[in-house]
TIVO-2410 file (N, C-alpha, C; in nm, 3 decimals):
# residues 50
REC num residu      c1      c2      c3 atome chaine
REC   1      X  10.271  12.817   9.589     N      A
REC   1      X  10.397  12.741   9.534    CA      A
REC   1      X  10.514  12.779   9.609     C      A
REC   2      X  10.547  12.921   9.639     N      A
REC   2      X  10.658  12.944   9.706    CA      A
REC   2      X  10.647  12.912   9.841     C      A
REC   3      X  10.534  12.919   9.914     N      A
REC   3      X  10.525  12.869  10.038    CA      A
REC   3      X  10.544  12.733  10.063     C      A
REC   4      X  10.516  12.641   9.961     N      A
REC   4      X  10.533  12.508   9.964    CA      A
REC   4      X  10.692  12.475   9.954     C      A
REC   5      X  10.758  12.548   9.878     N      A
REC   5      X  10.897  12.526   9.873    CA      A
REC   5      X  10.974  12.580  10.003     C      A
REC   6      X  10.920  12.687  10.060     N      A
REC   6      X  10.983  12.739  10.185    CA      A
REC   6      X  10.954  12.642  10.298     C      A
REC   7      X  10.849  12.579  10.292     N      A
REC   7      X  10.830  12.469  10.417    CA      A
REC   7      X  10.901  12.358  10.385     C      A
REC   8      X  10.925  12.316  10.269     N      A
REC   8      X  11.010  12.193  10.246    CA      A
REC   8      X  11.154  12.239  10.283     C      A
REC   9      X  11.205  12.344  10.251     N      A
REC   9      X  11.330  12.390  10.287    CA      A
REC   9      X  11.366  12.393  10.441     C      A
REC  10      X  11.246  12.448  10.500     N      A
REC  10      X  11.261  12.469  10.655    CA      A
REC  10      X  11.269  12.325  10.725     C      A
REC  11      X  11.190  12.233  10.655     N      A
REC  11      X  11.192  12.101  10.712    CA      A
REC  11      X  11.322  12.030  10.691     C      A
REC  12      X  11.385  12.044  10.580     N      A
REC  12      X  11.517  12.000  10.537    CA      A
REC  12      X  11.614  12.059  10.637     C      A
REC  13      X  11.603  12.186  10.678     N      A
REC  13      X  11.697  12.260  10.761    CA      A
REC  13      X  11.687  12.181  10.892     C      A
REC  14      X  11.555  12.165  10.953     N      A
REC  14      X  11.548  12.103  11.089    CA      A
REC  14      X  11.605  11.964  11.083     C      A
REC  15      X  11.597  11.898  10.970     N      A
REC  15      X  11.658  11.764  10.962    CA      A
REC  15      X  11.800  11.755  10.956     C      A
REC  16      X  11.846  11.873  10.913     N      A
REC  16      X  11.998  11.888  10.900    CA      A
REC  16      X  12.051  11.889  11.056     C      A
REC  17      X  11.979  11.952  11.145     N      A
REC  17      X  12.028  11.973  11.290    CA      A
REC  17      X  12.011  11.839  11.340     C      A
REC  18      X  11.915  11.759  11.326     N      A
REC  18      X  11.892  11.631  11.372    CA      A
REC  18      X  11.988  11.532  11.336     C      A
REC  19      X  12.020  11.530  11.200     N      A
REC  19      X  12.106  11.428  11.143    CA      A
REC  19      X  12.268  11.458  11.164     C      A
REC  20      X  12.292  11.575  11.213     N      A
REC  20      X  12.446  11.602  11.242    CA      A
REC  20      X  12.493  11.701  11.149     C      A
REC  21      X  12.614  11.714  11.127     N      A
REC  21      X  12.687  11.802  11.047    CA      A
REC  21      X  12.740  11.776  10.919     C      A
REC  22      X  12.679  11.653  10.868     N      A
REC  22      X  12.726  11.606  10.733    CA      A
REC  22      X  12.694  11.691  10.622     C      A
REC  23      X  12.569  11.752  10.625     N      A
REC  23      X  12.537  11.855  10.521    CA      A
REC  23      X  12.506  11.982  10.581     C      A
REC  24      X  12.568  12.022  10.693     N      A
REC  24      X  12.541  12.146  10.761    CA      A
REC  24      X  12.540  12.270  10.680     C      A
REC  25      X  12.642  12.281  10.597     N      A
REC  25      X  12.643  12.403  10.508    CA      A
REC  25      X  12.544  12.411  10.402     C      A
REC  26      X  12.503  12.303  10.348     N      A
REC  26      X  12.404  12.286  10.234    CA      A
REC  26      X  12.279  12.312  10.307     C      A
REC  27      X  12.251  12.275  10.422     N      A
REC  27      X  12.114  12.291  10.500    CA      A
REC  27      X  12.094  12.441  10.520     C      A
REC  28      X  12.222  12.502  10.565     N      A
REC  28      X  12.201  12.640  10.615    CA      A
REC  28      X  12.177  12.727  10.478     C      A
REC  29      X  12.225  12.700  10.354     N      A
REC  29      X  12.200  12.756  10.238    CA      A
REC  29      X  12.054  12.745  10.195     C      A
REC  30      X  11.995  12.622  10.227     N      A
REC  30      X  11.852  12.602  10.206    CA      A
REC  30      X  11.767  12.698  10.296     C      A
REC  31      X  11.809  12.715  10.416     N      A
REC  31      X  11.731  12.804  10.500    CA      A
REC  31      X  11.743  12.948  10.447     C      A
REC  32      X  11.856  12.985  10.413     N      A
REC  32      X  11.844  13.135  10.356    CA      A
REC  32      X  11.763  13.142  10.234     C      A
REC  33      X  11.752  13.040  10.152     N      A
REC  33      X  11.670  13.039  10.034    CA      A
REC  33      X  11.520  13.043  10.078     C      A
REC  34      X  11.498  12.966  10.186     N      A
REC  34      X  11.350  12.972  10.233    CA      A
REC  34      X  11.318  13.105  10.289     C      A
REC  35      X  11.407  13.166  10.351     N      A
REC  35      X  11.369  13.304  10.419    CA      A
REC  35      X  11.368  13.415  10.306     C      A
REC  36      X  11.453  13.399  10.202     N      A
REC  36      X  11.433  13.492  10.082    CA      A
REC  36      X  11.309  13.480  10.012     C      A
REC  37      X  11.264  13.343  10.001     N      A
REC  37      X  11.124  13.325   9.940    CA      A
REC  37      X  11.011  13.385  10.028     C      A
REC  38      X  11.026  13.366  10.155     N      A
REC  38      X  10.923  13.422  10.237    CA      A
REC  38      X  10.911  13.566  10.232     C      A
REC  39      X  11.029  13.632  10.233     N      A
REC  39      X  11.044  13.788  10.214    CA      A
REC  39      X  10.997  13.826  10.077     C      A
REC  40      X  11.020  13.753   9.976     N      A
REC  40      X  10.963  13.797   9.834    CA      A
REC  40      X  10.819  13.805   9.845     C      A
REC  41      X  10.747  13.699   9.909     N      A
REC  41      X  10.595  13.704   9.922    CA      A
REC  41      X  10.547  13.810   9.998     C      A
REC  42      X  10.622  13.856  10.106     N      A
REC  42      X  10.572  13.981  10.180    CA      A
REC  42      X  10.598  14.094  10.097     C      A
REC  43      X  10.693  14.098  10.027     N      A
REC  43      X  10.725  14.232   9.947    CA      A
REC  43      X  10.616  14.253   9.838     C      A
REC  44      X  10.571  14.128   9.770     N      A
REC  44      X  10.472  14.125   9.673    CA      A
REC  44      X  10.335  14.158   9.733     C      A
REC  45      X  10.319  14.156   9.864     N      A
REC  45      X  10.191  14.173   9.929    CA      A
REC  45      X  10.104  14.050   9.931     C      A
REC  46      X  10.168  13.945   9.911     N      A
REC  46      X  10.084  13.826   9.925    CA      A
REC  46      X  10.099  13.758  10.070     C      A
REC  47      X   9.995  13.688  10.102     N      A
REC  47      X   9.986  13.627  10.231    CA      A
REC  47      X  10.104  13.513  10.239     C      A
REC  48      X  10.204  13.540  10.310     N      A
REC  48      X  10.316  13.446  10.329    CA      A
REC  48      X  10.291  13.303  10.373     C      A
REC  49      X  10.184  13.299  10.436     N      A
REC  49      X  10.149  13.171  10.516    CA      A
REC  49      X  10.054  13.085  10.428     C      A
REC  50      X  10.009  13.127  10.317     N      A
REC  50      X   9.915  13.047  10.233    CA      A
REC  50      X   9.972  12.994  10.109     C      A
***
């Protein structure tokens, strides 16, 4: 579940770079959330890529 959310947030972040700076700040916040979710999975001992 967390991995799916993280992947979606990363895709939205990449789309933010492609689309320009209209939502730049929001996209970077989503990136930070994706990284935090990824780190939570690592700390819990789960496989972060599944």
